[in-house]
Every structure is written in structure tokens, then in C-alpha cells.
N, C-alpha and C positions, 0 to 999 in steps of 0.2 A: 926709686926709679920705676917708671911704668912704660908699658909698650903701647904705642898708638895703634889701634885696630880699626880697620874699615871693612865692612861687608856690603857689597853692591851686587846687583843683578842688572841685566840689560834694561829692565823696566824701572828700577827704583834704587835709591840709596837706603839700605836696610839699617845700618848701624855705624856709628862713629863714636869711639870711646877710648879712654885710657884704662888699660887693664894690667894685671900682673902677668898672665900667661894665657896663650890660646893653644889648644891641641887641635890639629887639622887632620882630617881623614885623607891623607895622600894616597895616590894610586899604588905606591910602593910600601905603604904602611903609614900609621899615624905618626905625626911628628909634633913636638912642642916648640913653641916660639916664646922666648923671653926677650926683654929689652937687651939690646946689644948683640943679637943674633947676627951671624955672618949673612951677607946677601945670598939669596937663595930663591929659586923658582921651582914650582912643582905643579903638576896637574893634580886635581882632587877627584876622589870617587864619591859616589852617593854615601852619605853618612852624617854623623853628628859633629858639628864644630863645638868644642867645649871651651867656654870662656870663664876664666878664673879672675874675679875682680880683685882678689888679694890672695896672698900666700895662705894655703890651708882652707880657703873658702870652698863651699860646695859649688861646682861649676854650673853655669847656665848652659843649656844646649840649644843649638839651632840646627835643624835638619836642612842639609843642602843636597843638591843634585848636580854633580859635575862642575867643571870650571877650572880655575887656576888660583894659585896662591903665590904671592910675591912678598919676600922680605927684603926691605931696602932701608935706606937712611931714615925714611919717614915712618918706619914701622912695618906692620903686616897689613897687606890688602888682599882680600879674597874677592874674586869676581866669579860668582856662582851662576850657573845657567838657570837655576831655580832655587828658591828658598821656600820651605813649607811654612804656612801660616801667614 
């Protein structure tokens, strides 16, 4: 099973991928999202989104600044105000 992950900014579509897990820098602390996670919405703080392509893999990190994360039937979508790089 995999989690569908989308990362977008107001300016561009940064990433669309099927992954194992994503760890998001929420304003109330980091949270991990796996396939089948309950619907959830959170604001995010400046920090690193960690993307695990498979269980036990070394995470890829993408630095984001502010925004929102939403977990729904279609997976995880992050709308970041800004993405480094």
C-alpha cells in the first residue's frame, strides 16, 4: 500500500508521488502520515517535510515555509506558502 502525496505552492506544482510515509512539520508538532490515515487538516510551520519512499528508507527532505496540510481520501496534500529550491 502507498500514500499519494502532493506538494504545491501558489506558484507551482512541486511534487506528485506515491510514497510510504510523509512526516510534516505541523504547528503543534511533527506528524507522520501513512496510507489509510484518518481525514485531518493542520497548519504547518517552517521546517522540513520528510518523504519516505519505502519502509526503512532514508527520507528525502524538502524545506517549506508555512501553509496547510490536508489528509483525505486522495492522500496527503500540502499547500506550502514557499518551498526552498
